[in-house]
N, C-alpha and C positions, 0 to 999 in steps of 0.2 A: 504493500500500500504506500509506504513512504517513497519508494522509487517512482511510482506513478504520480505522486504529488510533486516530486522533484523534477521529473521529466514528463510532463503531461502529454507531449507529442512524441515521446521516445527520445533516445539519445541521437546525437548527430552521427550519421554513418554515410560514407561515400565510397564508391569503388569505381575505378576506371575513368574513362573520359566522359565529358558531358556533351550531349547533343545540342544543336542550335535551339531546339524547342525547350530543352531543360533550362538553358541560359535565359531564354525569353521568359520562362515561368519564374525563375529566380528574380529577374528584374521586376516582373509584375508584383512579386511579393514585397520587394523593397518599395516600389511605388505605392502600393496599397496600405502599407503598414500604418502610417500616421492616421489615416481615416478609420481603419479598423480599431486602432488603439483608442481614438476619441470616442467611437461608438461604444466600446466596452467601459471606458472610464465614466462616461456620462451616467451610467447605471448605478454608480457607487456614491455613497455619502462620504463626507470627510472622515467619519469614523472608520468606514470600510477601507478608505485609502491607507489608513494606518493599521490595517489588519494584515498580519503575515499570511501568505498563501499556504503555508504549511508550518508545522512546529519547527522552530529553529530557522525558519526562512525569513527572507526580507518582507517588508511591508509592500503593498502595492505602490505606495509613494516612492519607495526606494527602487522598485523595479522600473518605474517610469523614468526616474532620473538616471538610473543605470543605462537604460536603453539610449538615452541622449548621449551620454559619455562614450559608451561602447561604440555606437554607430558613428560618432565623430572620429574616433580613433580608426575605425575601419575605413571611412572615407579618406582620411589622410594617408592611410597605408596604400590605398589604391592610387592616390595622386603620386606618392613617392615611387611606387613600383612602375608607374607609367612614365616617370620623368628621370629616373635614376636606374642604374644597373644593379639589380638585386640589393636594394638598400637594407641595412639592418634597422629594424623598427624598434621602438621603445615599448617595452611591456609596462603594465601598471597593475597595482594590487586592487582589483575591483572590490574585494571584500572590505578593505580599509577605506576606499573611497565612499562606499555605501554607508559608512558610519558618520560621515561629515554632516554638519548642520545644513549644508546645501542639499542634502538628500532627505534628512529626517524632519526638518522644520520649514521647508520651503514649499509653497504651492506648486503643483505640477504644471501649471499653465505655461511657465517659462520653458520647461522641457518639451511640452507639446508643441509650442511655437517653434522651438529649435528643431525638433524632429520634422515638422512640416517643411521648413526651408531646406534643411539638410537633405531630406529624402527627395525633394524636387531637384536639387543640384546633383545628387548622387544618381538619380534615375537618368538625368540628361547625360551625365558622364558615361554611365553604363551603356545607354542606347547608342552613344557615339563611338564606342570602342569597336575596333576591328577584331575578328575572331582570333588572330594571332596575338593580340594584346592581352587576351585572357590567359595566355600562357606565361606572361611576365610574372616575376616572382619578387617577393621580399623575404628576408631572412628573419625568422622569429627566434631570438636568443633563448627564450624560456623553453620553447619546444625543441630547440637546437636543430631546426630544419628550414628549408626553403618552402614557402607557401605560394602556390600559383593563385593568380587572381580569380580564376574560375572556381577553385576550391574555396577561396575566401567568400566569393559571392554565394556559393551553396551554403556555407556556414551561416552567413547572415540572413539568408532566406529562412533557414531553420531557426535562427536566433529570434527573428520576428515572431514566428509561430510559437516557439518555446515560451516566450514571455507573454504573448497573448493568452496562451494556455494557463499560465499562472494567474492572470487577471480573471479569466473565466472561472477559475476555481472559487474565487471569492464571490463573483457575481452570481454564480449558481447556488451558493449557500443561502442566498436571499429567497430563492424560490421554494 
């Protein structure tokens, strides 16, 4: 049960190459995320925003702010990989970031606005990329490996669904 609460859409798994239709589907997920997030969030009260989606989990407020920070980092990783040869990216401690006052005590409206603008730009970038550009890489020092942009796109498609799943866990409790 705890695993389903932790990973409501399952864990991230990829194998092999991605087809053009898969890439388009991943881009659509990035494009749709802010609207889907807003639709789920509007169902929740302030008290529910401060409700953890699972025992020992983040609150919904923390999840929304995390999405903004995580997706900003991913967008920047795309830009770096498209403009540099296999750049080494900077990792960050998302669990420590999630304890900051900008996560725990701030309205989610700023992160929602940020996600709307960020995802509009990210979608434009993704739609403008040539197929070979999706093979460009960055080096992730914590994972100690190169990550191709197509794999990172697949990861963030999943990431959107993953955290929407967390929010839905709380909104479903109301019913």
